[in-house]
Backbone as ProteinMPNN parsed JSONL, in Angstrom:
{"seq_chain_A": "XXXXXXXXXXXXXXXXXXXXXXXXXXXXXXXXXXXXXXXXXXXXXXXXXXX", "coords_chain_A": {"N_chain_A": [[-41.737, 6.533, -47.018], [-40.304, 3.582, -48.413], [-40.954, 0.103, -49.373], [-40.276, -1.931, -50.589], [-36.957, -3.857, -51.147], [-34.096, -3.406, -52.85], [-31.373, -6.026, -54.613], [-28.935, -4.865, -54.463], [-29.164, -3.526, -52.328], [-29.644, -5.335, -50.105], [-26.986, -6.39, -49.978], [-25.476, -4.66, -49.435], [-26.306, -3.988, -46.695], [-25.496, -6.221, -45.646], [-23.091, -6.248, -44.676], [-20.313, -5.455, -42.416], [-22.922, -5.089, -38.904], [-24.887, -6.279, -40.52], [-26.276, -8.8, -40.642], [-27.924, -8.917, -37.836], [-29.493, -6.858, -38.642], [-30.832, -8.131, -41.166], [-32.328, -10.283, -39.311], [-33.798, -9.067, -37.903], [-35.016, -7.541, -39.61], [-36.91, -9.628, -40.731], [-37.732, -11.146, -38.771], [-39.242, -8.963, -38.183], [-41.062, -9.487, -39.819], [-42.561, -11.812, -39.847], [-44.011, -11.063, -37.552], [-45.404, -8.499, -38.064], [-46.825, -9.789, -40.874], [-48.572, -11.744, -39.634], [-50.27, -10.602, -37.734], [-51.375, -8.639, -40.077], [-53.2, -10.052, -41.217], [-55.379, -10.828, -38.959], [-56.125, -8.354, -38.353], [-57.331, -7.965, -41.026], [-59.6, -10.286, -40.677], [-60.704, -9.491, -38.613], [-61.941, -7.122, -39.732], [-63.473, -8.264, -41.444], [-65.182, -9.684, -39.406], [-66.717, -7.297, -38.305], [-67.672, -5.759, -40.579], [-69.751, -7.752, -41.302], [-70.995, -7.861, -38.999], [-72.012, -5.341, -38.843], [-73.193, -5.517, -41.817]], "CA_chain_A": [[-40.782, 5.074, -46.5], [-39.894, 3.103, -49.454], [-41.586, -1.058, -48.552], [-39.186, -3.025, -51.417], [-35.953, -3.534, -51.238], [-33.065, -4.208, -53.906], [-30.313, -6.57, -54.343], [-28.082, -4.06, -53.857], [-29.401, -2.657, -50.63], [-29.649, -6.244, -49.457], [-25.913, -6.91, -50.552], [-24.628, -3.218, -48.356], [-26.95, -4.375, -45.357], [-24.884, -7.388, -44.812], [-21.689, -5.801, -44.211], [-20.858, -5.196, -40.267], [-23.8, -6.14, -38.336], [-25.814, -6.629, -41.442], [-27.272, -10.397, -40.532], [-28.711, -8.577, -37.443], [-30.098, -6.423, -39.451], [-31.63, -9.371, -41.605], [-32.859, -11.057, -38.536], [-34.707, -8.009, -37.0], [-36.163, -7.725, -40.602], [-37.481, -11.527, -40.443], [-38.826, -11.327, -36.966], [-40.795, -8.105, -38.017], [-41.758, -9.784, -40.787], [-43.193, -12.746, -38.801], [-44.483, -10.326, -36.459], [-46.541, -8.247, -39.185], [-48.12, -10.524, -41.727], [-50.073, -12.079, -38.857], [-51.142, -8.717, -37.356], [-52.75, -8.072, -40.817], [-54.182, -11.473, -41.281], [-56.133, -10.702, -37.429], [-57.048, -7.044, -38.822], [-58.439, -8.443, -41.983], [-60.401, -11.123, -40.379], [-61.626, -9.114, -37.45], [-62.734, -5.849, -40.241], [-64.344, -8.951, -41.787], [-66.33, -9.437, -38.529], [-67.226, -6.379, -38.255], [-68.963, -6.169, -41.673], [-70.935, -8.963, -41.395], [-71.89, -8.005, -38.456], [-73.069, -4.593, -39.501], [-74.339, -5.383, -42.768]], "C_chain_A": [[-41.269, 4.272, -47.595], [-39.941, 0.765, -48.749], [-40.225, -2.278, -49.24], [-37.651, -2.466, -51.071], [-34.955, -4.402, -52.592], [-32.475, -5.211, -53.632], [-29.119, -6.088, -53.91], [-27.706, -3.134, -52.442], [-29.097, -4.087, -49.377], [-27.781, -6.721, -48.77], [-24.861, -5.666, -49.242], [-24.708, -3.533, -47.052], [-25.903, -5.415, -44.822], [-23.335, -7.196, -44.869], [-21.836, -5.511, -42.861], [-21.726, -5.744, -39.986], [-25.372, -5.975, -39.56], [-26.559, -8.011, -41.362], [-27.825, -10.417, -39.26], [-29.611, -8.11, -37.893], [-31.521, -6.86, -39.656], [-32.478, -9.52, -40.793], [-33.734, -10.111, -37.993], [-36.077, -7.923, -37.963], [-37.024, -8.618, -40.792], [-38.172, -11.344, -39.729], [-39.734, -10.128, -37.201], [-41.778, -8.633, -38.931], [-43.08, -10.49, -40.221], [-44.181, -12.29, -38.407], [-45.634, -9.724, -36.998], [-47.308, -8.429, -40.17], [-49.066, -11.449, -40.908], [-50.788, -11.325, -38.127], [-52.083, -8.485, -38.803], [-53.408, -9.196, -41.23], [-55.577, -11.161, -40.209], [-56.79, -9.251, -37.708], [-57.814, -7.337, -39.598], [-59.626, -9.208, -41.186], [-61.384, -10.284, -39.183], [-62.916, -7.49, -38.351], [-63.624, -6.89, -41.433], [-65.466, -9.373, -41.164], [-67.148, -8.91, -38.96], [-68.207, -5.956, -39.152], [-70.076, -6.539, -41.655], [-71.644, -8.671, -40.407], [-72.562, -6.259, -38.344], [-74.285, -4.543, -40.428], [-75.393, -6.423, -42.497]], "O_chain_A": [[-42.48, 4.195, -47.804], [-39.15, 0.277, -47.941], [-39.537, -3.103, -48.639], [-37.233, -1.332, -50.838], [-35.075, -5.53, -53.07], [-32.714, -5.673, -52.516], [-28.354, -6.679, -53.148], [-26.793, -2.528, -51.882], [-28.584, -4.002, -48.261], [-27.44, -7.155, -47.67], [-23.904, -5.914, -48.508], [-23.763, -3.491, -46.264], [-25.532, -5.398, -43.649], [-22.543, -8.105, -45.119], [-22.868, -5.347, -42.212], [-21.865, -6.874, -40.455], [-26.528, -5.634, -39.309], [-27.492, -8.197, -42.143], [-28.324, -11.5, -38.957], [-30.7, -8.666, -37.749], [-32.606, -6.58, -39.146], [-33.577, -9.056, -41.095], [-34.691, -10.694, -37.483], [-37.277, -8.05, -37.724], [-38.14, -8.192, -41.088], [-39.382, -11.355, -39.957], [-40.825, -10.079, -36.633], [-42.984, -8.384, -38.926], [-44.217, -10.027, -40.132], [-45.273, -12.788, -38.68], [-46.753, -10.116, -36.668], [-48.238, -7.694, -40.505], [-50.134, -11.865, -41.357], [-51.993, -11.507, -37.954], [-53.28, -8.206, -38.733], [-54.508, -8.932, -41.715], [-56.713, -11.265, -40.671], [-57.928, -9.028, -37.293], [-59.007, -7.173, -39.343], [-60.677, -8.572, -41.11], [-62.579, -10.501, -38.986], [-63.985, -7.024, -37.96], [-64.372, -6.336, -42.239], [-66.541, -9.52, -41.745], [-68.074, -9.299, -39.672], [-69.374, -5.766, -38.811], [-71.144, -5.972, -41.887], [-72.836, -8.975, -40.451], [-73.613, -6.091, -37.726], [-75.429, -4.096, -40.343], [-76.412, -6.463, -43.186]]}, "name": "protein", "num_of_chains": 1, "seq": "XXXXXXXXXXXXXXXXXXXXXXXXXXXXXXXXXXXXXXXXXXXXXXXXXXX"}
């Protein structure tokens, strides 16, 4: 899986239903980023309890 998207790929995506794909991608990022933060904070709590 490739996580980075080049500008050329973004331009290609914008054809046809590209706007919907971009909205889905942005929505996924908005959901994914807080989940990572929560996971990191939980991991920090676990480390603090274990040590």
